[in-house]
C-alpha positions as CSV (number, residue, x, y, z in Angstrom):
1,M,0.6,26.5,-2.7
2,I,0.8,23.1,-4.3
3,S,4.3,22.1,-5.6
4,T,4.5,21.7,-9.3
5,K,7.8,19.8,-9.3
6,S,7.6,16.4,-10.9
7,I,8.5,13.5,-8.7
8,L,11.2,12.8,-11.3
9,T,13.0,15.8,-9.9
10,Q,12.6,14.9,-6.2
11,G,15.2,12.1,-6.1
12,N,16.4,9.1,-8.1
13,V,12.9,8.4,-9.4
14,G,11.6,7.0,-12.7
15,F,8.4,5.7,-14.2
16,F,7.8,2.1,-15.3
17,D,7.1,1.7,-19.0
18,F,4.7,-1.2,-19.7
19,G,5.3,-1.1,-23.5
20,K,2.8,-3.0,-25.6
21,A,0.8,-3.9,-22.4
22,A,-0.3,-0.3,-22.2
23,F,-3.1,0.7,-24.6
24,P,-5.9,3.3,-24.7
25,N,-8.3,3.5,-21.7
26,C,-5.9,1.3,-19.7
27,D,-3.9,2.5,-16.7
28,Y,-1.4,0.6,-14.5
29,F,-0.8,2.1,-11.0
30,N,-0.4,1.5,-7.3
31,P,1.9,-1.4,-7.5
32,S,3.6,-3.7,-4.9
33,L,6.9,-5.5,-5.3
34,V,7.6,-9.2,-4.6
35,T,10.6,-11.5,-5.2
36,L,9.8,-15.0,-6.3
37,R,12.6,-17.5,-6.5
38,G,15.1,-14.8,-7.2
39,E,13.0,-12.8,-9.7
40,D,11.4,-9.5,-9.0
41,W,7.7,-9.0,-9.9
42,L,5.6,-5.9,-10.0
43,V,2.1,-6.6,-8.7
44,V,-0.1,-3.9,-10.0
45,R,-3.6,-2.5,-10.2
46,R,-5.0,-2.3,-13.8
47,A,-8.0,-0.1,-14.6
48,I,-9.8,-0.5,-17.9
49,W,-12.0,2.5,-18.7
50,Q,-15.2,2.5,-20.7
51,P,-17.1,5.5,-22.1
52,G,-19.5,7.0,-19.5
53,Q,-17.9,5.2,-16.5
54,K,-16.9,7.1,-13.4
55,M,-14.4,4.4,-12.6
56,G,-12.5,1.8,-14.6
57,Q,-12.9,-1.9,-13.9
58,N,-10.0,-2.8,-11.5
59,S,-8.1,-6.1,-11.6
60,L,-4.6,-7.2,-10.5
61,F,-1.7,-8.0,-12.9
62,A,1.9,-9.2,-12.3
63,F,4.8,-8.2,-14.5
64,A,8.3,-9.8,-14.3
65,L,11.0,-7.1,-13.9
66,N,14.2,-7.0,-15.9
67,G,15.9,-4.3,-13.9
68,K,13.3,-1.5,-14.1
69,I,11.6,-2.9,-17.3
70,P,8.3,-4.8,-16.8
71,S,7.7,-7.8,-19.1
72,H,5.6,-11.0,-19.3
73,G,2.4,-9.5,-17.9
74,R,0.1,-12.0,-16.2
75,R,-3.4,-11.4,-15.0
76,I,-3.8,-12.6,-11.4
77,K,-6.9,-14.9,-11.3
78,C,-8.5,-13.6,-8.1
79,I,-11.3,-15.5,-6.3
80,G,-14.4,-13.5,-6.7
81,T,-17.0,-12.6,-9.3
82,P,-16.4,-10.9,-12.7
83,S,-17.9,-7.6,-11.5
84,E,-15.8,-7.5,-8.4
85,H,-13.1,-4.8,-8.3
86,F,-9.6,-5.6,-6.9
87,E,-7.1,-2.8,-6.3
88,D,-4.0,-1.5,-4.5
89,P,-2.2,-4.9,-3.9
90,R,0.4,-5.6,-1.2
91,A,2.3,-8.8,-1.9
92,I,4.6,-10.8,0.4
93,V,6.2,-14.3,0.3
94,H,6.3,-16.7,3.2
95,G,8.3,-19.8,2.1
96,E,6.4,-21.4,-0.7
97,R,3.3,-19.3,0.1
98,M,2.6,-16.0,-1.7
99,L,0.0,-13.7,-0.1
100,I,-1.6,-10.7,-1.8
101,G,-3.7,-8.3,0.2
102,S,-5.9,-5.9,-1.7
103,T,-9.0,-3.7,-1.5
104,S,-12.2,-5.3,-2.9
105,F,-15.6,-3.7,-3.7
106,F,-18.6,-3.7,-6.0
107,I,-20.1,-0.9,-8.0
108,M,-23.9,-1.0,-8.1
109,G,-27.1,0.9,-8.9
110,P,-28.3,3.2,-11.8
111,K,-25.3,4.6,-13.7
112,N,-23.0,2.9,-11.2
113,S,-24.0,5.4,-8.6
114,R,-23.5,3.3,-5.5
115,W,-20.7,1.0,-4.2
116,T,-20.1,-1.3,-1.3
117,G,-17.2,0.6,0.1
118,A,-13.6,-0.4,0.6
119,H,-13.1,-3.9,2.0
120,Q,-9.9,-5.7,2.7
121,I,-9.1,-9.2,1.5
122,L,-6.1,-11.5,1.5
123,Q,-5.5,-14.2,-1.1
124,E,-3.0,-17.1,-1.3
125,V,-1.7,-17.1,-4.9
126,N,0.4,-19.8,-6.5
127,F,3.4,-19.0,-8.6
128,D,1.3,-19.3,-11.7
129,W,-0.7,-16.3,-10.4
130,Q,-3.8,-18.3,-9.6
131,A,-5.5,-17.5,-6.3
132,T,-6.1,-20.8,-4.4
133,K,-7.6,-19.4,-1.2
134,R,-9.3,-16.2,-0.2
135,Y,-9.7,-14.7,3.3
136,D,-11.9,-11.8,4.3
137,P,-10.5,-11.0,7.8
138,V,-13.0,-9.7,10.3
139,Y,-11.4,-6.8,12.1
140,G,-12.2,-3.1,12.6
141,K,-14.9,-2.2,10.2
142,N,-14.1,-5.2,7.9
143,G,-16.9,-7.7,7.7
144,P,-16.8,-11.3,6.3
145,S,-17.7,-9.9,2.8
146,P,-17.7,-6.6,0.9
147,F,-21.4,-6.3,1.6
148,T,-21.1,-6.6,5.4
149,N,-18.6,-3.9,6.3
150,S,-19.6,-1.3,8.9
151,G,-17.3,1.2,7.2
152,H,-14.4,1.6,4.9
153,E,-11.2,-0.4,5.4
154,K,-8.1,0.4,3.3
155,N,-4.3,0.2,3.4
156,W,-3.7,-2.9,5.6
157,T,-0.1,-4.0,5.1
158,W,1.2,-7.6,5.7
159,F,4.4,-9.1,6.9
160,I,5.8,-12.2,8.5
161,H,7.2,-11.9,12.1
162,G,8.5,-14.9,14.1
163,G,7.2,-17.2,11.3
164,E,3.7,-16.0,11.7
165,L,1.4,-13.7,9.6
166,H,1.1,-10.1,10.9
167,M,-0.9,-7.1,9.7
168,E,-0.2,-3.4,10.3
169,Y,-3.6,-1.9,10.8
170,Q,-2.9,1.7,11.5
171,A,-0.1,4.1,12.4
172,N,-1.3,6.2,15.4
173,P,-2.1,4.6,17.7
174,H,0.1,2.0,16.2
175,I,-1.8,-1.3,15.8
176,I,-0.3,-4.6,14.7
177,C,-2.3,-7.8,14.5
178,R,-1.1,-11.4,14.7
179,L,-3.2,-13.7,12.6
180,S,-3.6,-17.5,12.3
181,G,-2.5,-19.3,9.1
182,D,-6.1,-18.9,7.8
183,A,-6.0,-15.1,8.5
184,V,-8.1,-15.0,11.6
185,V,-6.9,-12.2,14.0
186,E,-5.7,-13.8,17.2
187,Q,-4.0,-10.9,18.9
188,S,-3.9,-7.1,18.6
189,Y,-1.0,-5.1,19.9
190,I,-2.1,-1.5,20.5
191,C,0.5,1.1,21.3
192,D,-0.1,4.4,23.1
193,A,-1.1,7.2,20.8
194,V,1.8,9.6,20.6
195,K,2.7,12.9,19.0
196,L,4.4,12.1,15.7
197,P,6.4,14.9,14.1
198,W,4.5,14.7,10.8
199,D,2.2,17.6,9.7
200,Y,1.1,16.3,6.3
201,G,-2.2,14.6,7.2
202,E,-3.2,11.2,8.6
203,I,-0.6,8.5,8.1
204,R,-1.9,5.5,6.2
205,G,-0.4,2.2,5.2
206,G,2.0,1.8,2.4
207,T,4.7,-0.8,1.9
208,P,4.9,-4.1,3.7
209,P,7.3,-3.7,6.6
210,V,10.9,-4.9,6.0
211,M,13.4,-5.7,8.7
212,V,16.6,-3.6,8.7
213,D,19.1,-3.6,11.6
214,G,16.6,-5.1,14.1
215,E,13.7,-2.7,13.3
216,Y,10.9,-2.8,10.7
217,W,10.7,0.0,8.1
218,T,7.7,1.0,6.1
219,F,7.1,3.8,3.5
220,F,3.7,5.3,4.1
221,H,1.4,7.9,2.5
222,S,-0.8,10.8,3.7
223,S,-2.7,13.7,2.2
224,L,-3.5,17.3,3.0
225,Q,-6.1,19.7,1.5
226,I,-4.5,22.1,-0.9
227,P,-5.2,25.7,0.3
228,N,-7.9,27.4,-1.8
229,H,-8.4,24.2,-3.8
230,K,-10.8,21.2,-3.8
231,K,-8.1,18.7,-4.3
232,R,-5.7,17.1,-1.8
233,Q,-2.0,16.5,-2.3
234,Y,-0.5,13.2,-1.3
235,H,2.9,12.7,0.3
236,M,5.3,9.8,1.1
237,G,7.3,9.4,4.2
238,A,9.0,6.6,6.2
239,Y,9.0,5.3,9.8
240,A,10.6,2.5,11.7
241,F,9.1,0.4,14.5
242,K,10.3,-2.1,17.1
243,S,10.5,-5.8,16.2
244,T,9.1,-6.8,19.5
245,P,5.5,-6.4,20.8
246,P,3.8,-4.0,21.0
247,F,5.8,-2.7,18.1
248,D,6.2,1.0,19.0
249,I,7.2,3.5,16.3
250,T,10.8,4.6,16.9
251,R,11.7,7.0,14.1
252,I,9.9,8.9,11.4
253,T,10.7,11.4,8.6
254,P,9.2,14.7,9.7
255,D,9.0,15.9,6.0
256,P,8.0,14.1,2.8
257,I,10.4,12.0,0.8
258,L,8.2,12.5,-2.2
259,S,5.1,14.7,-2.9
260,G,2.6,14.2,-5.6
261,S,2.6,16.8,-8.4
262,P,0.2,17.8,-11.3
263,A,3.3,18.0,-13.5
264,D,3.1,14.2,-13.8
265,G,-0.3,14.2,-15.5
266,G,-3.5,12.6,-14.4
267,W,-7.3,12.8,-14.6
268,P,-8.8,16.3,-14.0
269,D,-10.8,15.2,-10.9
270,K,-7.9,13.2,-9.4
271,P,-5.5,14.6,-6.8
272,P,-1.7,14.8,-7.3
273,C,-0.7,11.5,-5.6
274,V,2.1,9.3,-4.5
275,F,1.0,5.9,-3.2
276,P,3.9,3.6,-2.1
277,G,3.0,-0.1,-2.1
278,G,6.2,-2.2,-2.1
279,S,9.9,-2.0,-1.3
280,K,13.0,-4.1,-1.0
281,I,16.6,-3.3,0.2
282,I,19.8,-4.8,-1.2
283,D,23.3,-3.8,0.0
284,G,21.9,-0.7,1.8
285,M,19.9,0.5,-1.2
286,W,16.1,0.8,-1.1
287,T,13.9,0.4,-4.1
288,I,10.4,1.7,-3.5
289,V,7.6,1.3,-5.9
290,G,4.2,3.1,-5.9
291,G,1.5,4.8,-7.9
292,C,1.5,8.3,-9.3
293,N,-1.7,10.3,-9.9
294,D,-3.8,7.1,-10.4
295,I,-2.3,6.7,-13.9
296,R,1.2,5.3,-13.7
297,C,3.8,3.5,-11.5
298,F,7.0,4.9,-10.2
299,W,10.2,3.5,-8.7
300,M,12.6,5.3,-6.4
301,D,16.1,4.2,-5.3
302,V,17.5,5.7,-2.1
303,L,20.2,4.7,0.3
304,H,19.1,3.5,3.7
305,D,21.6,5.8,5.3
306,E,20.0,8.7,3.5
307,V,16.5,7.7,4.7
308,L,17.9,7.3,8.2
309,S,19.5,10.7,8.1
310,L,16.1,12.2,7.3
311,T,14.3,10.7,10.3
312,S,13.8,12.0,13.8
313,P,13.3,10.0,17.0
314,V,9.7,9.6,18.2
315,K,9.4,10.9,21.7
316,K,7.1,9.2,24.1
317,S,4.7,12.2,24.5
318,I,1.6,10.2,25.0
319,L,-1.7,11.6,23.7
320,S,-3.8,8.7,25.0
321,K,-3.2,5.5,26.8
322,A,-3.4,2.2,24.9
323,K,-6.1,-0.3,25.7
324,P,-5.0,-3.6,27.0
325,L,-3.9,-6.1,24.4
326,L,-6.9,-7.6,22.8
327,T,-7.6,-11.2,21.9
328,A,-9.9,-11.5,18.9
């Protein structure tokens, strides 16, 4: 049975209040978190709904954070066309360079009945929230434009390792890619597929990896079909991976840290969802931000020691051997 416990009761969790920026037929959800010149910003997906639409028009916004209070909302001027959708951002900073990865797609056809599918892009954004460069990395099923994908690509997460741009492509087998400065994949590190002690669906990308005590940590999401129900329930967990190639996963939470709940509202056809998209750690305390039920943004504060205590080591029970390292 699906849990009906609100995520507000599952830990030190709260919802962001967007105040006057929230208005009818407007939802903010699936945020990331980035620190610019000492100030925290929530980089968030905004959906504007119109009567008769199956999906709102998606764009990216940034809100300065005063503690847990969003203010000074700014629309991120993405590179694309007015009808292009941008959603589910992941933001990182590399020196004076801010990079925001997101999903991009187009809705087409009679009554918006067709779409291009999920496509991954990366944009350089200046500190005035204006995109100055756009990259459409060719990797996996991702083509050079939303119209040229060979399948859906979602949930790539980005981080800087050894001064170079890297992307976490998938969890199992764990795949990390090293990219050039203009987001061309130069090297793929592919680990052996292993048995991960996680029984809550396929692990998918969440928060950009953050280094703690010599390992990278990320908070991910997955989903499982609810028994005797058409919907799926989403869950959030965490894992750590090595900071040296090929970046093997070392520890994982075998049970969810958060699970989506219908108690937190949402659209009738949407699943109960938690969707982590950003994190930071200060003095041993994690702040994780994410989306809840495709209608709002949550934050969670949790001690790193507590997260660590919830994890189990990943044993090297190999399910399939990795391919040799690939050069793109």
